[in-house]
C-alpha beads as a LAMMPS data file, in Angstrom:
LAMMPS data file: protein, C-alpha beads

455 atoms
454 bonds

1 atom types
1 bond types

-500.0 500.0 xlo xhi
-500.0 500.0 ylo yhi
-500.0 500.0 zlo zhi

Masses

1 110.0

Atoms # bond

1 1 1 -244.910 125.971 292.231
2 1 1 -242.501 128.678 293.420
3 1 1 -239.653 129.365 290.992
4 1 1 -236.623 131.300 292.227
5 1 1 -235.895 133.587 289.271
6 1 1 -232.523 134.608 290.717
7 1 1 -231.047 131.314 289.530
8 1 1 -232.631 131.727 286.096
9 1 1 -231.145 135.208 285.775
10 1 1 -227.722 133.971 286.837
11 1 1 -227.780 131.231 284.199
12 1 1 -228.872 133.734 281.566
13 1 1 -225.903 135.969 282.368
14 1 1 -223.561 132.964 282.469
15 1 1 -224.598 131.948 278.937
16 1 1 -223.877 135.457 277.665
17 1 1 -220.495 135.709 279.379
18 1 1 -219.247 132.230 278.457
19 1 1 -220.061 132.285 274.760
20 1 1 -220.950 129.508 272.357
21 1 1 -220.948 125.838 273.299
22 1 1 -222.257 123.475 275.954
23 1 1 -221.717 124.380 279.627
24 1 1 -221.417 121.327 281.882
25 1 1 -221.502 121.890 285.649
26 1 1 -221.138 118.813 287.822
27 1 1 -222.952 118.663 291.124
28 1 1 -221.330 116.659 293.901
29 1 1 -221.987 113.020 294.776
30 1 1 -222.072 111.435 298.189
31 1 1 -218.701 109.915 299.097
32 1 1 -218.170 106.993 301.436
33 1 1 -215.909 107.364 304.466
34 1 1 -214.897 103.716 304.634
35 1 1 -217.604 102.033 302.557
36 1 1 -220.219 103.477 300.170
37 1 1 -223.214 103.573 302.512
38 1 1 -221.303 105.300 305.332
39 1 1 -221.010 108.691 303.687
40 1 1 -219.321 111.931 304.638
41 1 1 -221.764 114.777 305.358
42 1 1 -222.887 115.974 301.940
43 1 1 -222.051 119.444 300.665
44 1 1 -223.121 120.531 297.190
45 1 1 -220.618 122.026 294.755
46 1 1 -220.723 125.798 295.190
47 1 1 -220.927 126.628 291.489
48 1 1 -223.798 124.178 291.016
49 1 1 -225.487 125.768 294.053
50 1 1 -224.972 129.285 292.725
51 1 1 -226.712 128.531 289.416
52 1 1 -229.448 126.135 290.592
53 1 1 -229.963 126.414 294.352
54 1 1 -230.305 122.603 294.404
55 1 1 -228.669 120.769 297.294
56 1 1 -229.455 117.167 296.229
57 1 1 -226.514 114.892 295.299
58 1 1 -225.778 113.173 291.999
59 1 1 -226.995 115.868 289.598
60 1 1 -225.517 117.764 286.653
61 1 1 -226.462 120.976 284.872
62 1 1 -226.159 121.342 281.100
63 1 1 -226.637 124.739 279.460
64 1 1 -226.666 124.734 275.673
65 1 1 -225.819 128.316 274.775
66 1 1 -226.373 127.760 271.044
67 1 1 -229.825 126.205 271.352
68 1 1 -230.771 128.237 274.454
69 1 1 -231.722 125.058 276.339
70 1 1 -231.078 123.950 279.914
71 1 1 -231.139 120.412 281.265
72 1 1 -231.049 119.100 284.805
73 1 1 -229.428 115.683 284.613
74 1 1 -230.038 112.938 287.150
75 1 1 -232.214 110.024 288.168
76 1 1 -235.133 109.655 290.531
77 1 1 -234.729 107.357 293.513
78 1 1 -235.942 103.814 293.349
79 1 1 -238.509 102.532 295.850
80 1 1 -235.744 100.598 297.615
81 1 1 -233.662 103.773 297.995
82 1 1 -236.608 105.807 299.300
83 1 1 -237.057 103.328 302.163
84 1 1 -233.745 104.498 303.583
85 1 1 -233.908 108.245 302.936
86 1 1 -237.616 109.082 302.685
87 1 1 -239.827 110.626 300.031
88 1 1 -237.498 113.267 298.549
89 1 1 -238.246 115.635 295.638
90 1 1 -238.133 114.169 292.151
91 1 1 -235.753 115.337 289.432
92 1 1 -238.641 117.169 287.750
93 1 1 -239.523 118.952 291.004
94 1 1 -235.918 120.067 291.530
95 1 1 -235.814 121.348 287.950
96 1 1 -239.105 123.219 288.284
97 1 1 -237.984 124.931 291.495
98 1 1 -234.820 126.133 289.740
99 1 1 -236.703 127.204 286.609
100 1 1 -235.034 124.555 284.442
101 1 1 -237.399 123.375 281.726
102 1 1 -235.916 120.022 280.720
103 1 1 -234.595 116.935 282.497
104 1 1 -232.652 113.925 281.234
105 1 1 -231.353 110.792 282.912
106 1 1 -227.705 110.232 283.789
107 1 1 -227.338 107.563 281.124
108 1 1 -228.045 110.207 278.452
109 1 1 -225.390 112.628 279.755
110 1 1 -222.498 111.144 277.723
111 1 1 -224.639 111.230 274.578
112 1 1 -225.279 114.966 275.017
113 1 1 -221.612 115.745 275.592
114 1 1 -220.286 113.550 272.799
115 1 1 -222.876 114.945 270.406
116 1 1 -221.629 118.479 271.086
117 1 1 -218.008 117.398 270.618
118 1 1 -218.937 115.544 267.429
119 1 1 -220.415 118.762 266.049
120 1 1 -217.103 120.490 266.809
121 1 1 -218.680 122.584 269.555
122 1 1 -216.964 123.637 272.766
123 1 1 -217.815 121.802 275.975
124 1 1 -217.123 124.181 278.842
125 1 1 -216.151 122.452 282.095
126 1 1 -214.428 123.440 285.326
127 1 1 -211.318 122.075 287.068
128 1 1 -212.329 118.855 288.887
129 1 1 -211.489 118.370 292.554
130 1 1 -213.011 114.915 293.148
131 1 1 -211.823 111.701 291.571
132 1 1 -215.258 110.876 290.168
133 1 1 -215.402 114.277 288.453
134 1 1 -212.108 113.525 286.728
135 1 1 -213.450 110.116 285.716
136 1 1 -216.588 111.630 284.171
137 1 1 -214.495 114.114 282.194
138 1 1 -212.017 111.452 281.072
139 1 1 -214.811 109.112 279.942
140 1 1 -216.926 111.723 278.171
141 1 1 -214.354 114.195 276.821
142 1 1 -211.058 112.303 276.833
143 1 1 -207.446 112.929 277.698
144 1 1 -207.238 116.198 275.771
145 1 1 -209.597 117.896 278.208
146 1 1 -208.678 121.331 279.539
147 1 1 -210.851 123.440 281.866
148 1 1 -212.646 126.239 280.042
149 1 1 -211.028 129.557 280.869
150 1 1 -214.068 131.292 279.325
151 1 1 -216.322 129.568 281.868
152 1 1 -213.893 130.113 284.745
153 1 1 -213.636 133.847 284.053
154 1 1 -217.409 134.163 283.616
155 1 1 -218.141 132.496 286.954
156 1 1 -215.490 134.503 288.808
157 1 1 -216.836 137.764 287.360
158 1 1 -220.311 136.887 288.610
159 1 1 -219.569 135.317 291.986
160 1 1 -217.004 137.966 292.975
161 1 1 -219.669 140.680 293.001
162 1 1 -222.071 139.755 295.780
163 1 1 -225.768 140.409 295.391
164 1 1 -227.575 142.113 298.279
165 1 1 -229.187 138.856 299.301
166 1 1 -225.790 137.130 299.360
167 1 1 -224.474 139.804 301.695
168 1 1 -227.437 139.191 303.976
169 1 1 -226.663 135.464 304.001
170 1 1 -223.012 136.070 304.903
171 1 1 -224.131 138.307 307.756
172 1 1 -226.589 135.636 308.853
173 1 1 -223.682 133.179 309.010
174 1 1 -221.683 135.762 310.955
175 1 1 -224.496 135.952 313.490
176 1 1 -223.861 132.295 314.292
177 1 1 -220.105 132.872 314.282
178 1 1 -220.424 135.720 316.769
179 1 1 -222.124 133.297 319.156
180 1 1 -219.298 130.807 318.599
181 1 1 -216.615 133.282 319.600
182 1 1 -218.618 134.471 322.579
183 1 1 -218.713 130.870 323.845
184 1 1 -214.962 130.522 323.291
185 1 1 -214.237 133.766 325.135
186 1 1 -216.378 132.782 328.096
187 1 1 -214.894 129.266 328.186
188 1 1 -211.246 130.289 327.844
189 1 1 -210.152 129.240 331.338
190 1 1 -207.338 127.156 332.760
191 1 1 -208.231 123.498 333.201
192 1 1 -210.577 123.371 330.226
193 1 1 -209.559 121.385 327.172
194 1 1 -209.704 122.532 323.567
195 1 1 -212.010 119.586 322.905
196 1 1 -214.400 120.632 325.677
197 1 1 -214.667 124.147 324.252
198 1 1 -215.080 122.748 320.735
199 1 1 -218.042 120.703 321.962
200 1 1 -219.691 123.838 323.365
201 1 1 -219.157 125.594 320.037
202 1 1 -220.753 122.778 318.055
203 1 1 -223.822 122.970 320.272
204 1 1 -224.304 126.539 319.008
205 1 1 -223.689 125.638 315.366
206 1 1 -226.111 122.718 315.366
207 1 1 -228.754 124.601 317.329
208 1 1 -228.720 127.337 314.678
209 1 1 -229.085 124.808 311.848
210 1 1 -225.665 125.502 310.369
211 1 1 -222.354 123.738 310.008
212 1 1 -218.731 124.808 310.101
213 1 1 -217.506 126.450 306.903
214 1 1 -214.083 124.802 307.340
215 1 1 -212.197 122.631 309.802
216 1 1 -212.003 124.499 313.096
217 1 1 -208.715 125.869 314.415
218 1 1 -209.033 126.023 318.204
219 1 1 -205.627 125.756 319.781
220 1 1 -203.082 126.955 322.302
221 1 1 -200.492 126.180 319.622
222 1 1 -201.327 129.211 317.523
223 1 1 -197.915 129.165 315.860
224 1 1 -199.192 126.228 313.746
225 1 1 -201.328 127.926 311.136
226 1 1 -203.799 125.157 310.242
227 1 1 -203.728 122.807 313.207
228 1 1 -206.883 120.684 313.557
229 1 1 -206.320 118.734 316.784
230 1 1 -207.994 119.589 320.071
231 1 1 -206.324 117.540 322.803
232 1 1 -204.531 120.270 324.774
233 1 1 -205.557 121.465 328.225
234 1 1 -205.527 125.224 328.720
235 1 1 -203.002 126.613 331.193
236 1 1 -202.496 129.986 332.820
237 1 1 -200.322 132.225 330.638
238 1 1 -201.285 130.630 327.331
239 1 1 -203.132 132.125 324.372
240 1 1 -206.067 130.357 322.733
241 1 1 -206.342 131.046 319.001
242 1 1 -209.816 130.398 317.586
243 1 1 -210.254 130.510 313.800
244 1 1 -213.841 129.361 313.293
245 1 1 -216.654 130.363 310.997
246 1 1 -220.153 129.027 310.480
247 1 1 -221.824 128.175 307.191
248 1 1 -225.524 128.971 307.309
249 1 1 -228.477 127.040 305.888
250 1 1 -228.062 128.747 302.502
251 1 1 -224.410 127.591 302.525
252 1 1 -222.771 130.998 302.810
253 1 1 -219.568 131.088 304.826
254 1 1 -218.067 133.304 307.475
255 1 1 -214.463 133.352 308.670
256 1 1 -213.455 134.984 311.954
257 1 1 -210.339 134.620 314.089
258 1 1 -209.868 135.809 317.642
259 1 1 -207.018 135.158 320.063
260 1 1 -207.875 135.158 323.765
261 1 1 -205.604 134.827 326.783
262 1 1 -206.431 131.965 329.119
263 1 1 -208.341 133.352 332.130
264 1 1 -208.865 136.581 330.132
265 1 1 -205.646 138.262 331.297
266 1 1 -202.874 139.240 328.879
267 1 1 -199.267 139.309 330.015
268 1 1 -197.376 142.480 329.129
269 1 1 -195.540 140.667 326.330
270 1 1 -198.801 139.257 324.948
271 1 1 -200.340 142.734 325.003
272 1 1 -197.439 144.118 322.979
273 1 1 -197.786 141.563 320.195
274 1 1 -201.587 141.617 320.299
275 1 1 -201.662 145.410 319.936
276 1 1 -199.386 145.261 316.886
277 1 1 -201.721 142.762 315.225
278 1 1 -204.833 144.734 316.182
279 1 1 -203.324 147.986 314.864
280 1 1 -202.466 146.186 311.630
281 1 1 -206.042 144.936 311.287
282 1 1 -207.503 148.392 311.871
283 1 1 -205.103 150.268 309.590
284 1 1 -205.457 147.692 306.827
285 1 1 -209.252 147.781 307.053
286 1 1 -209.214 151.571 306.848
287 1 1 -207.639 151.321 303.369
288 1 1 -210.382 149.138 301.871
289 1 1 -212.370 150.742 299.065
290 1 1 -212.960 150.137 295.331
291 1 1 -209.854 150.507 293.177
292 1 1 -207.374 149.676 295.932
293 1 1 -204.977 146.861 295.065
294 1 1 -205.180 144.331 297.897
295 1 1 -201.578 143.278 297.326
296 1 1 -200.532 146.785 298.387
297 1 1 -202.733 146.560 301.486
298 1 1 -200.953 143.302 302.350
299 1 1 -197.515 144.875 301.926
300 1 1 -198.666 147.806 304.056
301 1 1 -199.724 145.364 306.756
302 1 1 -196.282 143.733 306.567
303 1 1 -194.714 147.163 307.108
304 1 1 -196.877 147.855 310.188
305 1 1 -195.935 144.492 311.667
306 1 1 -192.280 145.132 310.838
307 1 1 -192.314 148.494 312.619
308 1 1 -193.903 146.922 315.679
309 1 1 -191.333 144.131 315.827
310 1 1 -188.520 146.629 315.327
311 1 1 -189.761 148.497 318.400
312 1 1 -189.459 145.221 320.343
313 1 1 -185.944 144.657 319.048
314 1 1 -186.795 141.541 317.046
315 1 1 -186.235 143.132 313.639
316 1 1 -183.733 145.803 312.621
317 1 1 -182.971 147.949 309.610
318 1 1 -185.017 149.853 307.088
319 1 1 -188.688 148.826 307.107
320 1 1 -189.153 149.006 303.341
321 1 1 -186.010 146.943 302.777
322 1 1 -187.201 144.301 305.268
323 1 1 -190.572 144.006 303.538
324 1 1 -189.064 144.045 300.035
325 1 1 -186.733 141.186 300.957
326 1 1 -189.440 139.273 302.821
327 1 1 -187.631 139.091 306.174
328 1 1 -190.868 139.957 307.982
329 1 1 -192.365 136.654 306.764
330 1 1 -190.544 134.802 309.553
331 1 1 -193.294 136.248 311.753
332 1 1 -196.084 136.841 309.188
333 1 1 -195.826 133.990 306.647
334 1 1 -199.335 134.087 305.169
335 1 1 -201.471 136.466 303.146
336 1 1 -203.586 139.236 304.630
337 1 1 -206.902 137.891 303.350
338 1 1 -209.034 136.273 300.665
339 1 1 -212.449 136.346 299.015
340 1 1 -215.412 135.056 301.043
341 1 1 -218.795 133.740 299.894
342 1 1 -220.253 130.311 299.205
343 1 1 -216.731 129.014 299.863
344 1 1 -214.654 130.187 302.772
345 1 1 -211.822 130.764 300.267
346 1 1 -214.325 131.782 297.669
347 1 1 -214.051 130.135 294.241
348 1 1 -210.531 128.855 294.802
349 1 1 -211.560 125.547 293.263
350 1 1 -211.531 127.473 289.974
351 1 1 -207.883 128.361 290.486
352 1 1 -206.540 130.682 293.146
353 1 1 -204.603 132.766 290.617
354 1 1 -207.721 133.274 288.458
355 1 1 -209.684 134.441 291.521
356 1 1 -207.138 136.616 293.265
357 1 1 -205.013 137.955 290.411
358 1 1 -205.266 139.180 286.829
359 1 1 -203.098 140.610 284.055
360 1 1 -202.795 143.858 285.996
361 1 1 -201.753 142.316 289.331
362 1 1 -199.259 139.462 289.254
363 1 1 -198.511 137.062 292.083
364 1 1 -195.238 137.433 293.986
365 1 1 -192.884 134.478 294.341
366 1 1 -191.397 135.666 297.643
367 1 1 -191.972 133.597 300.778
368 1 1 -194.959 135.022 302.643
369 1 1 -196.265 137.255 299.870
370 1 1 -196.475 134.201 297.600
371 1 1 -199.134 132.891 300.009
372 1 1 -201.364 135.924 299.427
373 1 1 -204.540 134.485 297.915
374 1 1 -205.985 137.856 296.891
375 1 1 -203.892 140.550 295.233
376 1 1 -206.101 142.222 292.616
377 1 1 -207.873 145.570 292.818
378 1 1 -211.011 145.557 294.929
379 1 1 -214.455 146.256 293.506
380 1 1 -217.804 147.250 294.954
381 1 1 -219.512 144.280 296.636
382 1 1 -216.400 142.196 297.012
383 1 1 -216.573 140.421 300.359
384 1 1 -213.164 139.685 301.837
385 1 1 -211.329 138.742 304.996
386 1 1 -208.540 140.696 306.666
387 1 1 -206.438 138.552 309.004
388 1 1 -202.992 139.770 310.051
389 1 1 -200.990 137.683 312.475
390 1 1 -197.661 137.337 314.261
391 1 1 -196.269 133.887 314.996
392 1 1 -193.175 132.458 316.632
393 1 1 -192.711 129.206 314.726
394 1 1 -189.857 127.195 316.315
395 1 1 -189.022 125.055 313.278
396 1 1 -188.985 128.057 310.938
397 1 1 -186.840 130.118 313.317
398 1 1 -184.418 127.203 313.689
399 1 1 -184.231 126.662 309.929
400 1 1 -183.652 130.317 309.044
401 1 1 -181.157 130.755 311.861
402 1 1 -179.094 127.717 310.826
403 1 1 -179.038 128.952 307.217
404 1 1 -178.209 132.513 308.347
405 1 1 -181.180 133.937 306.441
406 1 1 -181.656 137.721 306.804
407 1 1 -179.193 137.992 309.699
408 1 1 -178.878 141.671 308.813
409 1 1 -182.542 142.160 309.774
410 1 1 -183.490 139.458 312.306
411 1 1 -182.175 139.508 315.887
412 1 1 -182.017 135.732 316.316
413 1 1 -180.418 135.943 319.764
414 1 1 -183.496 137.669 321.138
415 1 1 -185.836 135.066 319.668
416 1 1 -184.741 132.377 322.138
417 1 1 -186.916 134.045 324.777
418 1 1 -189.953 133.951 322.471
419 1 1 -189.994 130.238 321.682
420 1 1 -193.219 128.887 323.147
421 1 1 -195.095 132.187 322.783
422 1 1 -197.406 130.730 320.120
423 1 1 -199.208 132.988 317.703
424 1 1 -201.785 135.764 317.492
425 1 1 -204.192 136.305 314.604
426 1 1 -207.235 138.583 314.470
427 1 1 -209.627 138.413 311.529
428 1 1 -212.703 140.322 310.371
429 1 1 -214.969 140.035 307.328
430 1 1 -215.358 143.165 305.205
431 1 1 -217.698 144.375 302.460
432 1 1 -216.335 146.773 299.841
433 1 1 -218.999 149.472 299.388
434 1 1 -219.462 152.138 296.698
435 1 1 -216.578 154.273 297.918
436 1 1 -215.547 152.775 301.255
437 1 1 -216.053 149.572 303.267
438 1 1 -218.230 148.097 305.988
439 1 1 -217.543 145.564 308.721
440 1 1 -219.848 142.602 308.149
441 1 1 -221.857 140.970 310.895
442 1 1 -222.213 141.809 314.581
443 1 1 -219.338 143.142 316.638
444 1 1 -217.137 140.385 318.091
445 1 1 -214.842 141.414 320.975
446 1 1 -211.263 142.122 319.934
447 1 1 -210.128 145.120 321.992
448 1 1 -207.852 144.253 324.909
449 1 1 -210.119 145.877 327.477
450 1 1 -213.194 144.088 326.063
451 1 1 -211.479 140.727 326.416
452 1 1 -210.060 141.385 329.847
453 1 1 -213.478 142.487 331.063
454 1 1 -214.440 138.794 331.169
455 1 1 -212.099 138.058 334.105

Bonds

1 1 1 2
2 1 2 3
3 1 3 4
4 1 4 5
5 1 5 6
6 1 6 7
7 1 7 8
8 1 8 9
9 1 9 10
10 1 10 11
11 1 11 12
12 1 12 13
13 1 13 14
14 1 14 15
15 1 15 16
16 1 16 17
17 1 17 18
18 1 18 19
19 1 19 20
20 1 20 21
21 1 21 22
22 1 22 23
23 1 23 24
24 1 24 25
25 1 25 26
26 1 26 27
27 1 27 28
28 1 28 29
29 1 29 30
30 1 30 31
31 1 31 32
32 1 32 33
33 1 33 34
34 1 34 35
35 1 35 36
36 1 36 37
37 1 37 38
38 1 38 39
39 1 39 40
40 1 40 41
41 1 41 42
42 1 42 43
43 1 43 44
44 1 44 45
45 1 45 46
46 1 46 47
47 1 47 48
48 1 48 49
49 1 49 50
50 1 50 51
51 1 51 52
52 1 52 53
53 1 53 54
54 1 54 55
55 1 55 56
56 1 56 57
57 1 57 58
58 1 58 59
59 1 59 60
60 1 60 61
61 1 61 62
62 1 62 63
63 1 63 64
64 1 64 65
65 1 65 66
66 1 66 67
67 1 67 68
68 1 68 69
69 1 69 70
70 1 70 71
71 1 71 72
72 1 72 73
73 1 73 74
74 1 74 75
75 1 75 76
76 1 76 77
77 1 77 78
78 1 78 79
79 1 79 80
80 1 80 81
81 1 81 82
82 1 82 83
83 1 83 84
84 1 84 85
85 1 85 86
86 1 86 87
87 1 87 88
88 1 88 89
89 1 89 90
90 1 90 91
91 1 91 92
92 1 92 93
93 1 93 94
94 1 94 95
95 1 95 96
96 1 96 97
97 1 97 98
98 1 98 99
99 1 99 100
100 1 100 101
101 1 101 102
102 1 102 103
103 1 103 104
104 1 104 105
105 1 105 106
106 1 106 107
107 1 107 108
108 1 108 109
109 1 109 110
110 1 110 111
111 1 111 112
112 1 112 113
113 1 113 114
114 1 114 115
115 1 115 116
116 1 116 117
117 1 117 118
118 1 118 119
119 1 119 120
120 1 120 121
121 1 121 122
122 1 122 123
123 1 123 124
124 1 124 125
125 1 125 126
126 1 126 127
127 1 127 128
128 1 128 129
129 1 129 130
130 1 130 131
131 1 131 132
132 1 132 133
133 1 133 134
134 1 134 135
135 1 135 136
136 1 136 137
137 1 137 138
138 1 138 139
139 1 139 140
140 1 140 141
141 1 141 142
142 1 142 143
143 1 143 144
144 1 144 145
145 1 145 146
146 1 146 147
147 1 147 148
148 1 148 149
149 1 149 150
150 1 150 151
151 1 151 152
152 1 152 153
153 1 153 154
154 1 154 155
155 1 155 156
156 1 156 157
157 1 157 158
158 1 158 159
159 1 159 160
160 1 160 161
161 1 161 162
162 1 162 163
163 1 163 164
164 1 164 165
165 1 165 166
166 1 166 167
167 1 167 168
168 1 168 169
169 1 169 170
170 1 170 171
171 1 171 172
172 1 172 173
173 1 173 174
174 1 174 175
175 1 175 176
176 1 176 177
177 1 177 178
178 1 178 179
179 1 179 180
180 1 180 181
181 1 181 182
182 1 182 183
183 1 183 184
184 1 184 185
185 1 185 186
186 1 186 187
187 1 187 188
188 1 188 189
189 1 189 190
190 1 190 191
191 1 191 192
192 1 192 193
193 1 193 194
194 1 194 195
195 1 195 196
196 1 196 197
197 1 197 198
198 1 198 199
199 1 199 200
200 1 200 201
201 1 201 202
202 1 202 203
203 1 203 204
204 1 204 205
205 1 205 206
206 1 206 207
207 1 207 208
208 1 208 209
209 1 209 210
210 1 210 211
211 1 211 212
212 1 212 213
213 1 213 214
214 1 214 215
215 1 215 216
216 1 216 217
217 1 217 218
218 1 218 219
219 1 219 220
220 1 220 221
221 1 221 222
222 1 222 223
223 1 223 224
224 1 224 225
225 1 225 226
226 1 226 227
227 1 227 228
228 1 228 229
229 1 229 230
230 1 230 231
231 1 231 232
232 1 232 233
233 1 233 234
234 1 234 235
235 1 235 236
236 1 236 237
237 1 237 238
238 1 238 239
239 1 239 240
240 1 240 241
241 1 241 242
242 1 242 243
243 1 243 244
244 1 244 245
245 1 245 246
246 1 246 247
247 1 247 248
248 1 248 249
249 1 249 250
250 1 250 251
251 1 251 252
252 1 252 253
253 1 253 254
254 1 254 255
255 1 255 256
256 1 256 257
257 1 257 258
258 1 258 259
259 1 259 260
260 1 260 261
261 1 261 262
262 1 262 263
263 1 263 264
264 1 264 265
265 1 265 266
266 1 266 267
267 1 267 268
268 1 268 269
269 1 269 270
270 1 270 271
271 1 271 272
272 1 272 273
273 1 273 274
274 1 274 275
275 1 275 276
276 1 276 277
277 1 277 278
278 1 278 279
279 1 279 280
280 1 280 281
281 1 281 282
282 1 282 283
283 1 283 284
284 1 284 285
285 1 285 286
286 1 286 287
287 1 287 288
288 1 288 289
289 1 289 290
290 1 290 291
291 1 291 292
292 1 292 293
293 1 293 294
294 1 294 295
295 1 295 296
296 1 296 297
297 1 297 298
298 1 298 299
299 1 299 300
300 1 300 301
301 1 301 302
302 1 302 303
303 1 303 304
304 1 304 305
305 1 305 306
306 1 306 307
307 1 307 308
308 1 308 309
309 1 309 310
310 1 310 311
311 1 311 312
312 1 312 313
313 1 313 314
314 1 314 315
315 1 315 316
316 1 316 317
317 1 317 318
318 1 318 319
319 1 319 320
320 1 320 321
321 1 321 322
322 1 322 323
323 1 323 324
324 1 324 325
325 1 325 326
326 1 326 327
327 1 327 328
328 1 328 329
329 1 329 330
330 1 330 331
331 1 331 332
332 1 332 333
333 1 333 334
334 1 334 335
335 1 335 336
336 1 336 337
337 1 337 338
338 1 338 339
339 1 339 340
340 1 340 341
341 1 341 342
342 1 342 343
343 1 343 344
344 1 344 345
345 1 345 346
346 1 346 347
347 1 347 348
348 1 348 349
349 1 349 350
350 1 350 351
351 1 351 352
352 1 352 353
353 1 353 354
354 1 354 355
355 1 355 356
356 1 356 357
357 1 357 358
358 1 358 359
359 1 359 360
360 1 360 361
361 1 361 362
362 1 362 363
363 1 363 364
364 1 364 365
365 1 365 366
366 1 366 367
367 1 367 368
368 1 368 369
369 1 369 370
370 1 370 371
371 1 371 372
372 1 372 373
373 1 373 374
374 1 374 375
375 1 375 376
376 1 376 377
377 1 377 378
378 1 378 379
379 1 379 380
380 1 380 381
381 1 381 382
382 1 382 383
383 1 383 384
384 1 384 385
385 1 385 386
386 1 386 387
387 1 387 388
388 1 388 389
389 1 389 390
390 1 390 391
391 1 391 392
392 1 392 393
393 1 393 394
394 1 394 395
395 1 395 396
396 1 396 397
397 1 397 398
398 1 398 399
399 1 399 400
400 1 400 401
401 1 401 402
402 1 402 403
403 1 403 404
404 1 404 405
405 1 405 406
406 1 406 407
407 1 407 408
408 1 408 409
409 1 409 410
410 1 410 411
411 1 411 412
412 1 412 413
413 1 413 414
414 1 414 415
415 1 415 416
416 1 416 417
417 1 417 418
418 1 418 419
419 1 419 420
420 1 420 421
421 1 421 422
422 1 422 423
423 1 423 424
424 1 424 425
425 1 425 426
426 1 426 427
427 1 427 428
428 1 428 429
429 1 429 430
430 1 430 431
431 1 431 432
432 1 432 433
433 1 433 434
434 1 434 435
435 1 435 436
436 1 436 437
437 1 437 438
438 1 438 439
439 1 439 440
440 1 440 441
441 1 441 442
442 1 442 443
443 1 443 444
444 1 444 445
445 1 445 446
446 1 446 447
447 1 447 448
448 1 448 449
449 1 449 450
450 1 450 451
451 1 451 452
452 1 452 453
453 1 453 454
454 1 454 455
């Protein structure tokens, strides 16, 4: 039987980095939508995937670092269950494929955990994000449970640095995503609906054997950052913002945003804003290399956007002062990027601050910069997104204007003419190399002349 030694090696390193005790990684269960047998599409926990490669539900991994033993925990299907789902691999077969030597049933899991606790040994667990995970922890460990920072730091150290084969998987996912955005560009015409274009996109995703890495953003209301409705009909003069990325069969994510004008023709005003965002993307990307603090790249992007909006008369004053105060965040309220890997916001289930920050780089509390998910210094084989944007958000403009926020820097009177503009975001996926960076995946049109060539 083929054994993938990559997973064995990862577990070996994890044991060394975490230290003494019992490591307990919970795989995901199937969850019912409205009753147990009508389940949501299953997606395995990314940490469980990273260390086992097993996609089956209802399993756990125990790694005893003191005894140097590993256990795959679960139960085989009954005959009655197999009637509905087919003849799937047994627990022993899953374990053998992952190079795990021992298996135990679910009913013995609490005994293993309580035995370790009874011997005054550490049980290393991760922050739960499902209710059943919390229930397991409460029942087996108790109310005094705290996630293991040793385990969290060990996993982040490992998963942050992508192996060559992981980079290939991300680029494979980007190959699907490039097809998605090509379909959106070609379909971006007046009279079409967002839902109609979404359907065409899903044809590509399913044909390639993938799924979406996150809920699709496909909207003419680009000023709403995470909108997930698709009922609008495209009209001449609008912009269609498409933030969509595929997850491939090995469950690696991609995350690309493009903003296209309906009927492939920018207005002069749209070109002005689009060019500012595109320049910000290019100049920010040019700074990416090992040792660069991403928080500084974000603040540099804010300064580029500020200068562009000053040229249009929407902001005024000293650029550095505007960025220091956070006045630019009326137009650019989110972070410049984040880690990318098995999760689209990679490892954020372990704690966004653990992933994106450290003792050297602290998170800002200012509006806008506080939303920066990644601030720390970059390292070789980090895979990240860069996604600057400019948005005209009516409710935010109204709120700041009524409270007279940053009136010394924001020309509110001129903003009346921009209500209804929407938003523009452009996003690429980047690999940090030995002393530079590389754009991941195939080229996806983003230059103005490339987009307008589809008229």
